[in-house]
C-alpha positions as CSV (number, residue, x, y, z in Angstrom):
1,M,-8.5,12.8,-36.1
2,N,-11.6,14.9,-35.8
3,G,-14.7,15.0,-38.0
4,L,-13.4,17.7,-40.1
5,T,-10.1,16.2,-41.1
6,A,-11.7,13.8,-43.9
7,S,-14.0,16.6,-45.2
8,L,-11.2,19.1,-45.5
9,E,-9.0,16.6,-47.1
10,G,-11.9,16.0,-49.6
11,L,-12.1,19.6,-50.4
12,Q,-8.4,19.7,-51.0
13,R,-8.5,16.8,-53.5
14,A,-11.6,18.5,-55.2
15,E,-9.4,21.6,-55.4
16,M,-6.5,19.8,-56.9
17,Q,-8.7,18.0,-59.5
18,I,-10.1,21.6,-60.6
19,A,-6.6,23.0,-60.8
20,D,-5.1,20.1,-62.9
21,S,-8.2,20.1,-65.2
22,A,-7.9,23.9,-65.6
23,K,-4.3,23.4,-66.7
24,R,-5.2,20.7,-69.2
25,L,-8.0,22.9,-70.6
26,S,-5.7,25.9,-70.8
27,R,-3.4,24.1,-73.3
28,L,-6.2,23.8,-75.8
29,P,-5.8,27.1,-77.5
30,A,-2.0,26.8,-77.8
31,A,-2.3,23.3,-79.2
32,F,-4.9,24.4,-81.7
33,N,-2.6,27.3,-82.9
34,N,0.4,24.9,-83.0
35,L,-1.7,22.4,-85.0
36,L,-2.7,25.2,-87.6
37,A,1.0,26.5,-87.9
38,S,2.4,23.0,-88.3
39,T,0.2,22.4,-91.3
40,G,1.0,25.8,-92.9
41,N,-2.6,26.7,-92.6
42,N,-3.3,30.5,-92.4
43,V,-7.0,30.0,-92.0
44,D,-8.7,32.3,-89.6
45,S,-9.0,30.2,-86.3
46,S,-12.6,31.2,-85.9
47,A,-13.5,29.6,-89.3
48,A,-11.4,26.4,-88.7
49,V,-12.7,23.2,-87.5
50,P,-11.2,22.6,-84.0
51,V,-9.3,19.5,-83.3
52,D,-10.1,17.6,-80.0
53,I,-6.6,17.8,-78.5
54,V,-7.7,18.1,-74.9
55,D,-10.6,15.5,-74.1
56,I,-13.2,18.0,-73.2
57,S,-15.7,15.3,-72.4
58,A,-13.3,13.7,-69.9
59,E,-12.5,17.2,-68.4
60,T,-16.3,17.9,-68.0
61,I,-16.6,14.7,-66.1
62,V,-13.6,15.7,-63.9
63,L,-15.0,19.1,-63.1
64,A,-18.5,17.6,-62.3
65,T,-17.0,15.0,-60.1
66,A,-14.9,17.7,-58.3
67,R,-18.1,19.8,-57.8
68,T,-20.1,16.9,-56.4
69,T,-17.1,16.1,-54.1
70,A,-16.9,19.5,-52.8
71,Q,-20.6,19.8,-52.2
72,A,-20.7,16.5,-50.3
73,N,-17.6,17.6,-48.2
74,I,-19.2,21.0,-47.5
75,S,-22.4,19.3,-46.3
76,A,-20.4,17.1,-44.1
77,I,-18.6,20.1,-42.6
78,Q,-22.0,22.0,-42.0
79,T,-23.4,18.7,-40.5
80,Y,-20.3,18.5,-38.2
81,D,-20.8,22.2,-37.2
82,Q,-24.5,21.5,-36.4
83,V,-23.6,18.5,-34.2
84,Q,-20.8,20.5,-32.4
85,E,-23.3,23.2,-31.8
86,A,-25.9,20.9,-30.4
87,V,-23.4,19.3,-28.0
88,V,-22.4,22.7,-26.8
89,N,-25.9,23.7,-26.3
90,M,-26.5,20.6,-24.1
91,F,-24.1,21.8,-21.7
92,R,-25.3,25.3,-21.3
């Protein structure tokens, strides 16, 4: 296992977290419309009070954590690259 493996896996995990969160957040408009339809409410959706069917606070935390994870792994990859470059330059 080289120094990049863990960082690349971390980036993949962050990407999966973002994709999963995006899927959950994309259900919000449909769930809102279904709720209105099930109550027989023909109110303009822009005037209606939204119902928190998707936990937006939790999704915000997931996205912030994924961003931090990605940034940390990118920094690790950049550091690895700098170390590799320094080692190569030692032998020139």
